[in-house]
N, C-alpha and C positions, 0 to 999 in steps of 0.2 A: 368478468374475464380474469382468470387466475394469472399470477406472475410468479415464475420460478427463476431465481437468480443463483447461479452456481459460480461463486467467486474463486478464482485461482490466483492466490497471492503471488505476485512477482512473475506471472506468466509472460514469457517473451513472445512477441508476435512472430518473429522469424522462425520460431519452433512451432508454436501452436497452429499458425495459419499456413505453414509450409511443409510440415511432415505428412506426406501422403499416406502413411500407415495409420494415421488417426482417423479411422473410418467413421466414427460417430460425429467427430468434428467436421469431417468432409460432408456428411449428410446434412448437417445443420447449415453449413456454408452454402450448399446447393439450394437449400430452402429459404435462406434469409439474406441478411446484409452483414458485412463484417469489415474489419480493418484495424488499423492502429488507433489507439485511444490515448490522447494527450493527457498526462496526469497533471497534478498541481505542483507548485513549488513550495516546499520540497516534495519530491516524489517518494514518500515514505508511508508505510502501512498505517501508522497513526500520524496524521489524521486522514489519510487519503480515502479510506473506506467510508468514513463519516462525511467527507466532502462529497462523495458520490451520492449517498442516500439523502443528504440534505440539500444538495446543489448550492453549497456555500464554500467559499474559499477558506484556506487556513486562517487568514487574518480575521475573517468574519466569525469563525469558530473560536478564535483566540487560542488555538492550539497549533504549535509550530513543529511538533515532533513528539517522540515518546516522553521526553523530559522538557520542561519549560520553567522559566523563571517565575516564581510565585509572587515576587515583589522585587524592589530595586536594591535589596541588600546583597551581600556577597556570600550568602549562605548556601549557594548551589541551586540545583534544579529539582523540581518536584515531578513525580511521575504522573502522566495523564491516566485517568480512568473513565469509566462510563459517565460519572457525574460531571466530568470536565466539559462535556458537550451537551447542551440543553436545547439546541436548535431543532426546529420542526423537521422530522424525517418522513420518508415515504410511507412508513407504516403508521405514522400519526395521521396522515391524510386519509389512509384507508380506514383507520379506527373511527374517524368522523362519520363514516358511512356504515358503521357497524361491522366492518370487515375484520377478520382475524389474520394475524401474521405469525410467522415462526422465523426467528433469527438465531443463527447458530455459528459461533466462532467469529463473529464480526467485531473487529477491534475498534475502540476499546470496549470490551464487553464484560468487564468486572468492576463493581458488582453487577450481576445480571440485571438487565433493564426490566422495568415494569412496563409492559406493553399489553395491548389487547390480544393476547395469545401466549406464545411460548418464547422464552429467551434462554439461550444456553451460552455460557461465558466463553471467552477466547483465551489465548495463550497467556494473557496477563493475570489470569487467576493464580494466586500465590500457591495454593496447595489444593488440588481438586479432591483429595481424600478428606481433608479436614474442613475445607471451605465449601459453602453452598454456591454452586456455579450454575444453578438453574432457577428459573422463575416460571411457574410455581416451584417452590422448594422440593415438593414431594416427587417431582419428576426425576431428581437425582437417583432415587432408589430404583426406578424403572430402568434408567440408563445403565446403572451398575448391574442389574439383573440381566440386561441384554448383552453387554460386552465386558463385564468385569470392571476393573479399575479403569476409569476414563482418563486418557492422557490429553491435556489441553495443549501440550507442546512436547518437544524433545528437549529436556533440560540438558544443558551442556552440549548443544549442537555445534558449538565452535570447538572442535576437537580434531586431533590428528588420527584418531582411531576411526578410520572411514568404514571399515567393515561393520563395526558396532553402530555407527551413525546410520548407515543404509538400512540395517535391520530395524532400528528403532523408528525411523521415519515411516517405513512401510507398515509396521505394526500399528502405529498411531493412525495412519490413513485407513487401514482396514476397519478399525473400530469406528472412526468418524463416519465413513460412508455407510456402515451398517446402521448407525443411528439415523443418518439422513434418510435412508430408504424406509425405516420404521416410521419416522415422523411424517413423511410424505404420504404413506399408505394408511396410517392409522389415526392421524390427528386432523382436526379441522383447520384449514388454512385458505387464505386468499392471496397472501404474499408470503413467499418462502425465500430466504436468503441464507446460504451457507458459504463460508469462506474456508477453503482448504489451505492451511498454513504449511502443510508438508512440502508443497512445491517451492516455497520460499526457502525452506531449510535445505532442500536438495540443491537448489542453486547456490546458496552460500557455502555449502559443504563440498560441491563437486564441479563447479563451473570451470575451474582450471584443468580438470581432467577431460573436459568436453570440448571447450572452445579452442580451436587450433591457433587462434590469434593471441591467446593468453600467454604472457611471458613465462609462465610456469608449465605450460602444456608439454607433455611428453608422449609421442606417438606410441600406440600399443599399450598404454598403461592399463592396469586392471580395473579401473573405474570409469573407463571411457563411455560405457553404455548406461550408467546409472541415471543420468538425466533423461535421455530418450526413453528408457524403460519406465521411468515414473510417468512421463507423458502418456505412454501407452496404457499404463495402469489407470490413470485418470480418465482416459478415453473409454475404457471398459466401464468404469463407474458411471460416467455420464450416460453411456448407453443403457445401463440398468435403470437409471433414473427416468430416462425418456419413456421406457416401457410403462412407467407408473402414471404418466401424464396423459390427459385427454387432448384432443386435437385443438381445443380452444385456448390452451395454455400458452402464454407468452414465455418464451425461453430465452434467457440471456446468459451467455458464458462471458466472463469479464475478469480483467485483472486491474489492480490498483496502480500498477507501474510495471515496467519491464525489468530486464536484467542485462548486464553487460560486464565485460571483463574489467579487471582491475590492473592498471599498469603500475601502480605503486601507491604510497601514502605520502602526503605532504604534512610535515610536522609543524602545524600552524602556530602553536604557542611558542615553540622553540624559535621559529622565524620572528615572531613578535618580540621575543627577548632580544634577538640579534639586532632588531630594528630600534631597540630602546623604547618600545611601546608598552611592553609588559616588563615590570621590574621585580626581580626576586631578591630577597634578603640573602638567599643562599642557592646557588646553582646545583642541582642534583648531579651526582656522578653516574647515575644509571637511570633508565627510563622510569619516570615517576608520574602517576596520574595527577591531573591538575588539582584535584581536591586535597592532595597531600603537599602541594607546593607552599613555600613561605612567601606569599605575595606581599609586596610593599604597595598597598593600595594608595597611599598618599602620593606615589610617584607613577603609578600605572595609568595608562590611558586606554588601552585596549586589551581584551582577552577573548578567548574563544572556547567553545565547546566542540570537541571532536565528534566523529561519527561518519555516516555516509556522506555528509555534507558538513559545512562549518556554520555554526551560529556565532556571529561576532557581536560582542557587546562593548559599548563605550562607557567610560567612567566620567559622568557628566556632573558638573557643579549644580547643586540644588536638586539633583535627582538621586544619585548614589550617595551614600553616607560620606565618602571621602572623595567626592568628585573632583576631577582635575580639568576637564575640558570646559571652557566657558559655554554656558547655554546658548549665547548669541552666536557662537562659532560652530554650532552643531552641524548645520547643513554644509558649510564649506569643508569642515573636517570629515564629514561623511563622504563627500566627493573625493577628498584627498586619499582616504584609506581605500575607497573603492578602486581608485586608479592604481594604487600600489598592488592590490590583489590581482587586478587585470594584467599587470605587467610581469607577473611571476613567470619563471621558466622552469622546465623540468631538469632532470639531472644531466642532460646533454646540452643545456643552454637554449633549447628551443622553447618558444612560447607555450605555456600550459593551456592557453585559450580558456581560462576560467570564466565562469559566468557569475556575476556579482549582482545581487538584487537588493533594492531598497524596498522594505515592506510597504510603504505608503504608495509606491509606484505600481505594485503588482496586485494589491488586495483592495477590494471595494471598501472594507473597513479594517482597521487595525485595533484589535481588542486585547485586553490583558497586557502582559509585558512581552512585547515582541523583540526579537533580535534587532540590532541596529543595522546589520547587514546579513545576508544569507549568501554563502559562497559554495558553488559547485566547482571544485577543483578539476581542471581538465575536462569540463563537461561531464563530471562524475566518473571519468576513467581513473581518477585519483581520489583516494579516500582522505578524509580529514583526520589527522592523528593529534589527539589533544594532550598527550603526555609530553614531558620535557626531560631531556637528559640523554638524547641519542648522539649528540655531537654533530649532527647533520640534519638537514631538513627534508631530504628525499630518502625514503626507506621502502623496503618490500614487506616487512613484517607489519602486523596489525596489533595495536596495543590492547585489544579486547579479546584476542584469541584468533585462531586461523579463520580467514574469510576469503572465499575464492572469487567473489563478484561484488559489484556495486549495483545500485538501482539505476534503471534507465528511465528517461522522461516519458517514453511511450510504452504503454501496455497494449492490450488487445481487447476487442469486443466482438461478439458474434450473437446477433439478434435474430430470432426466428419467431414470427407472429403471424397468425392467419390473416390479419388485416393490415399488415405492414406494407406500404406502397414502395418501400425501398428494397432493392435486390442487388446482390453482388458486392463487389468491393466499394468501400466508401472512404473518402478522405475528409479530414477536418473535424472528426468527432472529438469532443473533450469530456473529461471525467464529469464535469458539472452538468453535462447534457443528459446523463443517464436517467436520473430521477424524473425530469420533465418528460422525457420520451416514453418511459414506462407508464407514467400516469396518463399521458395522452393516448397511448395505444389501448390502455385498459378502460378508457372512458371516464376518468376522474378529472376533477379540476386541478389545475397546476397552481399551487400557492404563489402569490405575487412576490413572496420573499425569495423564491428560488432564483439563482443567478444564471443558470444555464438555459438552454433553449431546447425545445423538442425538435428532434431531427426530422420529425414527420409533420410538424406544424404547417398548416396551409396546404398540405397534400391530401388528396382524396384517399381515405382509408376504406377500402372495400371490405364488406362483410357478406358472406353468402346469403344472409337473411335480409340484407339491405338493398334490394333492388337489382342485384346482379342477374344477368340473364343465365339460362341454364348452362350454356357453354362455359361462361366465366366461373359459375359455381363449381363445375366439375374440374376445371383446371386448378382453381384455388385449393380445393380439397385434395386433388391428386398430387399437386406439388407439395402440399403440407405433409401428406402421408409418406410420400417418397423421401422427403427430406428427413423425416424422423425414422426412416428405415422400416416402415410398416409394409411398404410395397416395393 
């Protein structure tokens, strides 16, 4: 049984599952099971997609975001790539059975993975014109012939030129979905997985024009319809893909995390300076990235990396080169700093209700160099600002360019399979449940290393050829065809 996964990066369940105009999504919902999908901590593209296909949490993958400490020095963070994650994925399990897979745009996907099938790189590809972003390499020429220059991303999507941004995102998406349809119809595959990054870029560029609860929202603005228009465009593309699939194909529409408004930014390193935990030889007079700060490491106890969430690092004796915190005090100090973050308030004096996580408490394994704490300011309604020099700790601006939204803990899933015993809305699904569920439905063994559970484990999975009476057969087939829009 074939598996087709259409990943919509950052898809928000309140839009995807509630917009009645999305007719193809509605048909799949009528035919299958759907609901919110709880992401990992942190809910971020890298490593969330690989958490999904390996059923491993970020700690077990040893990847905690786009950038990670490569050692315990103060030299900064290294970028994750496809070689950063070596754990067994769903396409590896299929390869054991001689089955072929196609993965396209699944982060981190550069360099393109060597799999039993086809791999096309993601937005982390440095330069798709100069760099090989396909495996096998010769496939690049065919893609160029098909769509011209292949964009892996919209470079510079954090911009105030919203007219340009909208045009570029839709242009990228048109080329991507053209390649998707060509791959599905002309190449051999048993597992297909594409990730549309355009939706993430639309959300980050236009959420403040769309969400009436956003502090920057203005009624009647010229970009109010960009986000719903892109969902409608995706719905059309999904419909065109469904026409290429046979009735026995398992179809999953899924997001790695959701999207939500940004109420502001918390300037975490400036706060740490004010608390005497981060010591600088010279305080900057204007916002300055952390990498350019003159840090006095011999006196610094804590520092942080900004972003959608905060990765907080301790300067520990015997671990970091100029460690300050005694190793025997680590746990008590971790509790102390955790409590400080939890007590933070917003610009009005109300509690931020931030979520603070200890890696060893939330991950099955903690590999490589993990943060000492992970902080979701205001439950991710506030972004972590890593620069210093604002003169305050609550800001509206972002230190990496305009950004209209943050990630939400819950994405969405929509699963339609001819033998799936589940139907209608479902509560309690988690990102790590995806791979075991797909393998279970398709009749493959679930590797014991996978941490999630099959949502259909222990439930009778009916197949028309497996003993169902004629009335059951007709209903299963009829429901499937109707759900996919064939009747």
